[in-house]
C-alpha positions as CSV (number, residue, x, y, z in Angstrom):
1,M,-0.1,0.0,0.0
2,K,2.5,2.8,-1.2
3,M,-0.4,5.3,-1.3
4,I,-1.0,4.9,2.6
5,Q,2.9,5.5,3.0
6,K,2.6,8.5,0.7
7,L,-0.3,9.9,2.5
8,S,1.3,9.4,5.7
9,D,4.3,11.3,4.6
10,Y,2.2,14.1,3.5
11,I,0.4,14.0,6.9
12,E,3.9,14.4,8.5
13,D,4.6,17.5,6.2
14,E,1.3,19.1,7.1
15,I,2.0,18.7,10.8
16,K,5.5,20.3,10.4
17,D,4.2,23.1,8.7
18,A,1.5,23.6,11.1
19,E,3.9,23.6,14.0
20,K,6.4,26.3,12.0
21,Y,3.3,28.6,11.5
22,A,1.9,28.2,15.1
23,R,5.5,28.9,16.4
24,N,5.5,31.9,14.2
25,A,2.1,33.1,15.3
26,L,3.3,32.9,18.9
27,E,6.5,34.8,18.1
28,Y,4.6,37.8,16.4
29,K,1.7,37.7,18.7
30,E,2.9,40.9,20.5
31,K,5.0,42.4,17.6
32,D,2.6,42.2,14.6
33,S,-0.8,41.1,15.4
34,A,-1.9,41.1,11.7
35,L,1.0,38.9,10.8
36,A,0.4,36.5,13.8
37,D,-3.2,36.2,13.0
38,M,-2.0,35.2,9.3
39,Y,0.2,32.5,10.8
40,Y,-2.4,31.3,13.2
41,K,-4.8,30.9,10.3
42,L,-2.2,29.1,8.3
43,A,-1.5,26.8,10.9
44,N,-5.1,25.8,11.3
45,E,-5.5,25.3,7.6
46,E,-2.4,22.8,7.7
47,M,-4.2,21.1,10.5
48,G,-7.3,20.7,8.3
49,H,-5.3,19.4,5.4
50,M,-3.9,16.8,7.8
51,N,-7.3,15.8,8.8
52,I,-8.4,15.3,5.2
53,L,-5.4,13.2,4.3
54,H,-6.0,11.1,7.5
55,T,-9.6,10.5,6.4
56,H,-8.3,9.1,3.1
57,V,-5.5,6.9,4.8
58,T,-8.3,5.2,6.9
59,R,-10.7,4.9,3.9
60,L,-7.9,3.1,2.0
61,I,-7.4,0.8,4.9
62,D,-11.1,0.0,5.0
63,E,-11.2,-0.6,1.4
64,Y,-8.4,-3.0,1.6
65,K,-10.0,-4.9,4.5
66,K,-13.2,-5.3,2.6
67,K,-11.5,-6.7,-0.7
68,N,-8.5,-8.6,1.0
69,G,-9.3,-9.2,4.7
70,D,-6.9,-7.9,7.4
71,P,-3.8,-6.2,5.9
72,P,-0.4,-7.8,6.7
73,E,1.0,-7.7,10.2
74,A,4.0,-5.5,9.2
75,M,1.7,-3.0,7.4
76,L,-0.5,-2.7,10.6
77,L,2.6,-2.2,12.7
78,L,4.0,0.3,10.5
79,Y,0.7,2.2,10.3
80,D,0.3,2.1,14.2
81,I,3.9,3.4,14.7
82,L,3.2,6.4,12.1
83,H,-0.3,7.1,13.4
84,K,0.8,7.4,17.0
85,K,3.7,9.8,15.9
86,H,1.2,11.7,14.0
87,I,-1.2,12.0,17.0
88,E,1.4,13.0,19.4
89,N,2.9,15.9,16.9
90,A,-0.8,16.9,16.1
91,A,-1.6,17.3,20.0
92,Y,1.8,19.4,20.1
93,V,0.7,21.8,17.5
94,K,-2.8,22.0,19.0
95,A,-1.3,22.9,22.4
96,L,0.9,25.5,20.6
97,L,-2.4,26.9,18.8
98,G,-4.2,27.0,22.2
99,L,-1.4,29.3,23.5
100,Y,-2.3,31.8,21.0
101,K,-5.7,32.6,21.4
102,P,-6.4,35.4,18.8
């Protein structure tokens, strides 16, 4: 399932970008509120992209299960590791965004 790997990589990219924007929002909060608000908005948009990509990963897994039964153990293990990492990183970004409060 190369597409699941590809989408997982994109999810990671979206989370990294969201973190970058969230950090910038916090950095510019007192210096330039318009710029900070823009970064805050961009961070939330990236998190939205992450959610869209995740929806398609789960859809592909469900479709695979319907056609072929349970995926191979190695594939599930890899997905579980990546998914846990994504959840932890996304939670961190959400915490940063929570500090912003525009």
